[in-house]
Structures are given as C-alpha cells and as structure tokens.
C-alpha positions as CSV (number, residue, x, y, z in Angstrom):
1,M,-15.9,-34.0,12.6
2,T,-18.6,-31.7,11.6
3,F,-20.5,-29.3,13.1
4,N,-23.5,-27.5,13.0
5,F,-23.1,-24.0,11.8
6,P,-26.0,-21.8,11.4
7,T,-28.5,-22.5,8.8
8,I,-27.6,-21.2,5.4
9,D,-29.1,-18.1,4.2
10,P,-32.1,-18.5,2.0
11,I,-31.2,-16.0,-0.7
12,P,-28.0,-17.9,-2.5
13,L,-25.1,-16.1,-3.7
14,P,-25.4,-13.2,-6.4
15,A,-22.3,-14.8,-8.3
16,P,-20.4,-17.7,-8.8
17,V,-17.8,-18.4,-5.5
18,W,-14.7,-17.7,-7.7
19,L,-15.9,-14.3,-8.6
20,F,-16.0,-13.1,-4.9
21,K,-12.8,-15.1,-4.0
22,I,-11.0,-13.2,-6.6
23,L,-12.2,-10.2,-5.7
24,H,-12.0,-11.0,-2.0
25,N,-8.2,-11.8,-2.3
26,L,-7.8,-9.1,-4.4
27,T,-9.1,-6.3,-2.2
28,L,-7.2,-8.1,1.3
29,T,-3.8,-8.0,-0.8
30,L,-4.4,-4.2,-1.5
31,H,-5.5,-3.4,2.3
32,F,-2.6,-5.7,3.6
33,A,0.3,-3.7,1.2
34,F,-1.3,-0.8,2.8
35,L,-1.4,-1.6,6.1
36,H,2.4,-3.2,6.2
37,L,3.2,0.9,4.5
38,L,1.2,2.0,7.7
39,V,2.6,-0.2,10.7
40,G,5.6,-0.4,9.4
41,G,6.1,3.3,8.7
42,L,4.9,3.9,11.5
43,F,7.7,1.8,13.4
44,L,10.2,3.8,11.2
45,A,9.0,7.3,12.5
46,V,8.9,6.3,16.1
47,L,12.6,4.9,16.2
48,W,13.9,7.6,14.4
49,N,12.0,10.8,16.2
50,A,13.4,9.1,19.7
51,I,16.6,8.4,18.2
52,G,16.7,11.7,17.0
53,H,15.4,14.1,19.9
54,L,17.5,12.0,22.0
55,R,21.0,11.8,20.2
56,K,20.0,15.1,18.7
57,S,20.4,14.1,14.7
58,P,18.7,16.2,12.3
59,L,18.4,13.4,10.2
60,A,16.7,10.5,12.1
61,I,14.1,13.8,13.2
62,S,13.6,15.2,9.1
63,S,13.1,11.3,8.1
64,S,10.9,10.3,10.8
65,G,8.8,14.1,10.3
66,M,8.8,13.2,6.3
67,V,7.2,9.3,7.1
68,A,4.6,11.0,9.8
69,A,3.3,13.8,7.2
70,R,2.6,10.5,5.0
71,L,0.8,8.3,7.0
72,P,-2.4,9.7,7.1
73,I,-2.7,9.1,4.0
74,V,-1.6,6.0,3.9
75,M,-4.0,5.0,6.8
76,T,-6.5,6.5,4.5
77,F,-6.1,3.6,1.9
78,V,-6.1,0.7,4.6
79,I,-9.5,2.0,5.8
80,N,-11.2,2.0,2.4
81,L,-9.9,-0.5,0.8
82,G,-10.4,-2.2,4.1
83,I,-14.0,-2.1,3.9
84,P,-14.5,-4.1,0.6
85,P,-12.4,-7.7,1.4
86,L,-14.5,-7.4,4.9
87,L,-18.0,-7.3,2.4
88,F,-16.8,-10.3,0.9
89,T,-16.0,-12.5,4.0
90,Q,-19.2,-11.4,5.2
91,V,-21.0,-12.7,2.1
92,L,-18.9,-16.1,1.6
93,Y,-18.6,-16.7,5.2
94,G,-21.3,-15.1,6.5
95,R,-22.0,-18.4,8.4
96,A,-19.1,-18.9,10.4
97,F,-18.2,-14.9,10.5
98,Y,-21.4,-13.4,11.7
99,T,-21.2,-15.6,14.6
100,S,-17.5,-15.2,15.9
101,S,-18.2,-11.3,15.5
102,I,-21.3,-11.7,17.8
103,L,-19.5,-13.9,20.2
104,I,-17.2,-10.6,20.8
105,G,-19.5,-8.1,19.9
106,V,-18.0,-5.9,22.7
107,Y,-14.1,-6.1,21.3
108,W,-15.7,-6.4,17.5
109,I,-17.2,-3.1,18.0
110,S,-14.3,-1.3,19.9
111,V,-12.4,-1.5,17.0
112,L,-14.4,1.2,15.5
113,L,-13.2,3.6,18.0
114,F,-9.6,2.7,18.1
115,I,-9.5,3.7,14.1
116,L,-10.6,6.7,14.9
117,T,-8.4,7.5,17.5
118,T,-5.4,6.8,15.7
119,Y,-6.4,8.3,12.9
120,F,-6.3,11.6,14.8
121,I,-3.2,10.6,16.4
122,L,-1.3,10.3,13.1
123,Y,-3.0,13.8,12.3
124,Y,-1.6,15.1,15.7
125,M,1.5,13.3,15.1
126,G,2.0,15.3,11.6
127,G,1.3,18.6,12.9
128,L,4.0,18.2,15.5
129,A,6.6,17.3,13.2
130,E,5.6,20.5,11.1
131,R,6.3,22.4,14.4
132,K,9.5,20.5,15.0
133,K,8.6,19.1,18.2
134,A,9.1,15.7,19.8
135,W,6.3,13.5,18.6
136,W,7.2,9.9,19.1
137,F,5.4,9.2,22.5
138,W,1.9,9.5,20.5
139,G,3.5,7.5,17.7
140,L,3.7,4.7,20.7
141,L,0.4,5.3,21.5
142,A,-1.1,4.9,17.4
143,S,1.5,1.9,17.4
144,A,-0.3,0.1,20.9
145,L,-4.0,1.0,19.2
146,L,-2.6,-0.4,16.1
147,L,-1.9,-3.7,17.9
148,H,-4.9,-3.6,19.7
149,V,-6.9,-3.5,16.6
150,A,-4.8,-6.2,15.0
151,S,-5.2,-8.5,17.6
152,V,-9.2,-8.3,17.4
153,Y,-9.2,-9.3,14.0
154,T,-7.1,-12.0,14.6
155,T,-8.9,-13.1,17.5
156,N,-12.4,-13.0,14.7
157,M,-10.6,-14.3,12.0
158,T,-9.4,-17.7,13.9
159,L,-12.6,-18.1,16.2
160,M,-14.5,-18.1,12.7
161,L,-12.7,-21.3,12.4
162,R,-13.6,-22.4,16.0
163,P,-16.9,-23.6,15.7
164,E,-16.1,-26.3,18.9
165,V,-15.7,-23.6,21.5
166,W,-18.8,-21.2,20.3
167,P,-21.4,-22.9,22.7
168,N,-19.6,-22.5,26.0
169,M,-18.7,-19.0,24.7
170,Y,-22.3,-17.9,24.4
171,D,-22.8,-19.6,27.6
172,A,-20.4,-17.9,29.6
173,S,-21.5,-14.5,27.8
174,V,-24.6,-13.9,25.9
175,Y,-23.6,-9.7,25.4
176,G,-20.4,-10.4,23.5
177,T,-17.4,-9.5,26.1
178,H,-16.6,-12.8,26.4
179,M,-12.8,-13.5,24.7
180,P,-12.1,-16.8,23.4
181,P,-9.7,-19.7,24.7
182,L,-6.3,-19.2,23.2
183,D,-5.8,-21.4,19.7
184,P,-2.3,-22.7,19.2
185,T,-2.5,-20.7,15.3
186,Q,-3.4,-16.9,16.9
187,W,-0.5,-15.9,18.0
188,P,1.6,-17.2,15.2
189,R,-0.8,-15.8,12.4
190,F,-0.2,-12.0,15.1
191,A,3.3,-12.2,15.0
192,V,3.8,-13.3,11.1
193,M,1.2,-10.5,10.1
194,M,3.3,-7.8,12.6
195,A,6.5,-8.5,11.3
196,A,5.5,-8.8,7.5
197,S,4.3,-4.7,8.5
198,I,7.9,-4.0,10.1
199,S,10.4,-5.8,6.9
200,L,7.8,-5.3,4.2
201,G,6.8,-2.1,5.5
202,A,9.9,-0.4,5.6
203,L,11.1,-1.8,2.1
204,G,8.2,-0.5,0.8
205,S,8.2,3.1,2.8
206,A,11.5,3.3,0.5
207,L,9.2,4.3,-2.1
208,Y,8.4,7.8,0.3
209,T,11.8,8.9,-0.6
210,G,11.3,9.7,-4.4
211,K,9.9,13.1,-3.5
212,K,12.3,15.8,-5.1
213,A,11.5,17.9,-2.1
214,L,13.6,16.1,0.2
215,A,17.0,17.1,0.8
216,D,19.7,13.9,-0.4
217,E,21.1,13.3,2.7
218,V,18.2,12.6,4.3
219,K,17.0,10.0,1.2
220,I,20.0,8.2,2.0
221,F,19.3,8.1,5.7
222,F,16.1,6.7,4.8
223,R,17.0,3.9,2.2
224,F,20.1,2.9,4.2
225,W,18.6,2.4,7.6
226,S,15.3,0.9,6.0
227,G,17.4,-1.4,4.4
228,V,19.0,-2.2,7.6
229,I,15.8,-3.1,9.5
230,S,14.2,-5.3,6.5
231,L,17.8,-7.2,6.3
232,I,17.0,-7.9,10.0
233,A,13.2,-8.3,10.4
234,L,12.7,-10.8,7.3
235,P,14.7,-13.7,8.6
236,V,12.8,-13.2,11.5
237,L,9.6,-13.3,9.3
238,A,10.8,-16.7,7.6
239,A,11.4,-18.1,10.9
240,L,7.6,-16.8,12.0
241,G,6.1,-18.3,8.8
242,L,7.3,-21.6,9.4
243,W,6.4,-21.8,13.4
244,A,3.0,-20.7,11.6
245,F,2.4,-23.4,9.6
246,Q,3.7,-25.9,12.1
247,T,1.1,-24.9,14.8
248,Q,-1.6,-25.7,12.3
249,P,-3.5,-28.9,12.7
250,D,-2.2,-32.0,11.1
251,F,-4.9,-32.4,8.6
252,V,-4.4,-28.6,7.4
253,Q,-0.7,-29.0,7.2
254,D,-0.7,-32.9,5.3
255,T,-3.1,-30.7,2.7
256,L,-0.6,-28.2,2.3
257,Q,2.2,-30.5,1.4
258,V,0.0,-32.7,-0.8
259,S,-1.0,-30.4,-2.8
260,P,1.1,-29.4,-6.0
261,F,-1.3,-25.4,-5.7
262,Y,-0.4,-25.0,-2.0
263,Q,3.5,-26.4,-2.2
264,I,3.9,-23.5,-5.2
265,L,2.6,-21.3,-2.2
266,L,4.7,-22.1,0.1
267,Y,7.9,-21.9,-2.2
268,G,7.1,-18.8,-3.9
269,W,6.2,-17.1,-0.9
270,L,9.9,-17.8,0.5
271,G,11.1,-17.1,-2.6
272,C,9.5,-13.7,-2.7
273,L,11.0,-13.1,0.4
274,G,14.5,-13.8,-0.8
275,L,13.8,-11.4,-3.4
276,S,13.2,-8.8,-0.5
277,F,16.2,-10.0,1.2
278,L,18.1,-8.8,-1.8
279,A,16.3,-5.7,-2.8
280,A,17.2,-4.4,1.4
281,L,20.7,-5.5,0.8
282,A,20.7,-3.3,-2.4
283,L,19.6,-0.6,-0.7
284,V,21.6,-0.9,2.2
285,L,24.8,-1.1,-0.5
286,Q,23.2,1.8,-2.8
287,P,20.9,4.1,-1.1
288,K,22.0,6.8,-3.0
289,S,20.9,5.2,-6.3
290,W,17.3,5.8,-6.8
291,S,14.7,6.3,-9.7
292,F,11.3,5.7,-9.8
293,T,11.3,2.1,-11.7
294,R,14.1,1.1,-9.3
295,G,11.7,2.1,-6.6
296,L,8.7,0.2,-7.9
297,L,11.0,-3.2,-8.7
298,T,12.6,-2.5,-5.3
299,A,9.0,-2.5,-3.7
300,L,7.5,-5.5,-6.1
301,P,8.8,-8.2,-4.7
302,A,7.2,-7.2,-1.1
303,F,4.0,-7.0,-2.7
304,L,4.1,-10.2,-4.4
305,S,5.2,-11.7,-1.0
306,V,1.7,-10.7,0.1
307,A,-0.4,-11.5,-2.7
308,V,1.2,-15.1,-1.8
309,Y,0.3,-15.0,1.9
310,E,-3.1,-14.6,1.7
311,L,-3.9,-17.2,-0.9
312,I,-2.1,-19.4,1.8
313,R,-4.0,-17.5,4.2
314,D,-7.1,-18.2,2.5
315,G,-6.3,-21.6,1.8
316,V,-5.8,-22.6,5.4
317,R,-9.6,-20.7,5.7
318,D,-11.3,-23.6,3.5
319,I,-9.5,-26.1,4.8
320,T,-10.1,-25.7,8.1
321,L,-13.7,-25.0,7.5
322,A,-14.7,-27.8,5.2
323,H,-13.1,-30.4,8.1
324,K,-15.6,-28.9,10.3
325,G,-18.6,-29.2,7.7
326,F,-18.3,-26.0,6.0
327,D,-17.5,-25.9,2.3
328,V,-17.3,-22.7,1.0
329,W,-17.4,-24.0,-2.2
330,A,-20.8,-26.2,-2.2
331,S,-22.5,-22.5,-1.5
332,P,-25.8,-22.0,-3.5
333,V,-25.4,-19.5,-6.3
334,N,-27.9,-17.9,-8.8
335,T,-26.0,-15.5,-10.9
336,N,-27.7,-12.4,-11.9
337,W,-25.4,-11.1,-14.8
338,P,-26.2,-8.1,-15.6
339,I,-26.1,-7.0,-11.9
340,V,-22.3,-8.9,-12.0
341,G,-21.2,-6.9,-14.6
342,L,-22.9,-3.6,-13.4
343,F,-20.9,-4.5,-10.1
344,L,-17.6,-5.2,-12.0
345,G,-17.9,-2.0,-13.8
346,F,-18.2,0.3,-10.6
347,F,-15.5,-2.0,-8.8
348,I,-13.0,-1.0,-11.6
349,A,-13.8,2.4,-12.2
350,G,-13.0,2.9,-7.8
351,L,-9.3,0.9,-8.9
352,G,-8.8,3.3,-11.4
353,V,-9.9,6.1,-9.4
354,M,-7.6,5.1,-6.4
355,I,-4.7,4.5,-8.9
356,W,-5.5,7.9,-10.3
357,I,-5.3,9.7,-6.4
358,L,-1.8,8.0,-5.6
359,K,-0.5,9.5,-9.5
360,V,-2.0,12.6,-8.5
361,L,0.1,12.5,-4.9
362,R,3.3,11.5,-6.8
363,L,2.8,14.4,-9.6
364,A,1.9,16.9,-7.1
365,K,4.2,20.1,-7.3
366,P,6.4,19.7,-3.8
367,A,6.9,21.9,-1.2
368,E,9.8,22.2,0.8
369,E,10.0,19.4,3.5
370,N,12.2,20.4,6.5
371,Y,11.3,19.0,10.2
372,A,14.5,18.8,11.7
C-alpha cells in the first residue's frame, strides 16, 4: 500500500544517496557508541554510589566518582556526534522525518530542555563526587531525563515510518501536542537501545580504568563488576533483539531473511555480541591484567555490534518506507563534486580533531583521583 508523502523538495540532493548513507551510518554509529558509554556509565555510577554509601564501601564510591567525573565529557561527544546524523536524516528522509517531527512538535522541542538539564546535572554530580558527597539521587534524575529523551527519539523515528496514522494525528491536534498510538515495534526498539547501553556501555566503560591516577583496587573493582553486569545484560540484549525482529511487519521480516546481505548482518550482530560476552568474561576472570591494547580489544566487539546494528536499523527503515511508497534511493540527485569534495575535507578534518581531543584526554598528566 502506498501513501501520499509530502511533495518532493524541488532542490535535488547535492551528492549521491550512497554517499549520504555512508556518512549518516558512520556518524550515527559514533553517536550510538558514545551514547552507550553515557547511559551505561551512568547506570554503573548510580548503582555503585548508592551501594557504596549504603554499605560504606570506599571502592564502590571511588569507582562511581571516577565515572561521574568523566560523564560530562562523554555527554559532549554524544551531543556533537548526534548533530550530523540528524542532519543527514533530514536530507535523505525529510519528507517523512519533518512530518513526524511536526506532529509531535512540543515533545520534540522539549528534548533540548531535557538535554541541557541533564548536562547540568552531570556536572553537578561530578562536583558532589569531588567533595565526597552522595549524589546517586541526582544520577537517578539524570537517568530519568535521558530515558525521556530516548523515548521521544524512538517515537519520532518510529512515527516517520507510519504515514497511515499522520492524518488522524493532525486531526486530533494541529499544535504538535498529540502523541501517536503505540506501534508494535516502538517499545522493542527502545528496549534494545537501553539494553545495549547497559551491556555494551558497561563493557566499553572499562576503558576508563586505563588512567594511572586510579588506585589498583579501584581498577580491579571496576573491571570485575562492569564485566559481571555485561555478562548478565548481553543475553538479555540478544533476546530483545529477537523480540524486536519478530515485531516487525511480515514484509520487513521476509526481506531481511531473504537478503544475503541482511542475513550476514543479523548473524554478524549476534557474533559481535558473542565476542563481547567473551570480552566481559575475560574482565571477570582477569581484572588485574590490563593494557591499552587489551582495553581496545575489549571494547572493539561492542563497537562493531553497534555498527552492525545501525546497518540493520537503516535497512528496516528503507524497507518499510519503500513498501509505503517512499524509495529513498530514487531521490533526485544533482551532484556538485567541488562542493562535495570541500565538505568531505572539512568532515574528515572534524573527525581528526575529535580523535586528537580523545588522544589528549588519554595522555593528559593525571591528577590523583580519590572520591571515597
């Protein structure tokens, strides 16, 4: 069944669809990776801070403070890396994305306020940790705000695939105050992202322990328990992924199962989760053994699973929209290669600057970290 999408923009795309798709998937993968570090790290920090103060555990308190001090930096990368994929989404899918954003306009605009408030709370938490005060309640508040932002994003990204509900939503409210009826795929998509943040974020957060300023017992505590949490959460993530697949419409499931490309991606995602499980097991069994190379190898399968999941997610969106009459690959294109080359130059330079910033953070002269 096809639906009447808004009229095609008279200005064609200034670059090939495949190039925009590559840039979109690359930047969104990076955004998701830092988002998992943020949400997963916040989960660990709140849990350890609460337990540490309830049980008077200096190790748990120190570990939570170490994470709290780094969360504002991670949030910076989440925000900056979230802007490019959002812009590429608008370029490729504007006819659907703009419509869904307007229909829930009040909730969509409110995301800015929630993000800014969360950013402030993360800095406040870091200050409390430095003063060796309990801050887990503020962490719970920041978590609630992030969950709200995630739910709005999930709603919007699902709504853009549902042109069949747009007319009734507009009739119900022309001011963007009416949320859409629940879609069968909405909560599974949300659950997968949150489970990935806990399991993969906890695993990737072990990179925090590479700093020499941390006491050895804090490093061991952090690696062991982040590995334990990952071991528990990774099977849950795999089960939720199966649930999300089964809630997709039949035509989406059939396409994913028939296509060799998507079959490779589906098995690749499960394989990456399996490698992540082994990396988490290694953290639990050998929390003392550590090097920067081992840290990267621990985080690598988690990052690859994020990249593969993003490709599957992108395919589900294209299959769904094409079935309803919006084929993104048929978008009109009029490539201006000099401008494309200039853009790519600035894009690569921007990524280089971000890599340099991460290197500076890693090599910066450490200060003593004691939050207990």
